[in-house]
C-alpha positions, 0 to 999 in steps of 0.5 A: 817858800810856803810856811808849813804847820808844825805838829808836836808828836808825843814820845814815850820814855823807854830803855834801849840796851839799859839806857833811857831813850825817847821813842815814837813809832815811825808809822805816826811820822809816816802818816803825817808825811804821806797825807799832810803838809805838816812838819813833825816835831817829837816832844820828849817825855820830860816827866811832870813839867810846868812849861807846856804853854811855851811848847804849845805856843810854838805848835800848830797841832798836837798828835797824841800817839798810841803806846804799849804803856797805860796811863797810871791810875793815880792820874784819874783816882783809879785803883792800882794796876795789876802787877806787870802793867806797863806804865810811863810816868814820864809821858803822863807827866808831859802829855796830860798838862800838854793836852790841857794847855792845848785845849785852852789855847785851841790848838788842834789835837788828834789823839790815837789809842792811848791818846784818846785815853790821855785826852779823857784823863787830862780833862777829868775823865777816867778809864776801864783798866781791863775792858775784856773782863767787863760783862758783855764786852768783846776782846779788844786787845791785840793778838800778840802772836799775829804778824803786823798786818793781822794785828792792824786788820779791821776787827769790828764796826763802830756806830757813828753819831749823826751830825758830829765831827766824825760823821762829817769826815766820813760823809755821813756814814753811820757805820765803819770798820776799825782795827782794835789793839787796846786793853783799856778804854774810857770809863767816865767821859770828861764833861768837856768831851762828847761821844762821836762813835761807839763799838758794837759792844758799847765801848767809846771809840771816838770823842770830840770837844763838847763846845767845838771851839777847836779841832779836837778828835780822839779815836780808840783805833789806829788810823795811821796803819795801814794807811793805803788807798783803801783807808778812806776814813783814815786819810780823811781824819789826817786831812782834817787834822792837816787843815786845822793845823794850817788854819791855826798857823794862819791865825798865828801868823796874823797875830804875829803880824798884828803885834809887829805892826803895833 
């Protein structure tokens, strides 16, 4: 039987009927199942942990999911959030060191929505907490009164930087349409990342690793839904992540065989 790459998916800590639980939206798992050969493995939101290298060494990819919560401002020396802002300290404590270990280990990373924000914060960047209040910026938050299909429908164009990772995955296309369901976005960009795309009002919509030593792609939109025959860009993103995970698995198996032979 052909071995399949294992992809860790970051979970959120929530409460169900007053009891703590760990949750991942099914659409991320479904996207991996439909487009890739990867085996999804959910990573609980442990809180602040010091054993992330042991998790990373068992994975072939890391999928950072979106969430209804925001990264705590203390993680990037930001001003305190407004009352009522949703946070998930347990997820922050797990995902941020996971990201740093993954980058150091050259583990493929695909970061979506909250995920791109976590990626930037983990590598030393910061966030805008309320982008809709910034001069010249559009409304990027979801319409909570709309049904699911309308929430995830395309909202605005993105301008794609030429010759970058994202450009290659969309066959050199300079502009694509994406959905928009976020209230926060990248402010100061980590010096380890480069911009792959921006929205028409200047919000950073996609990033990759500056040195390009491994597959690291963060997007501010939600490519995982709806994932149908018309979602060519989204499908290409997941296929590229799948290929990177397979390459990582192959390299990991070679290293294991070399150790066994020695």
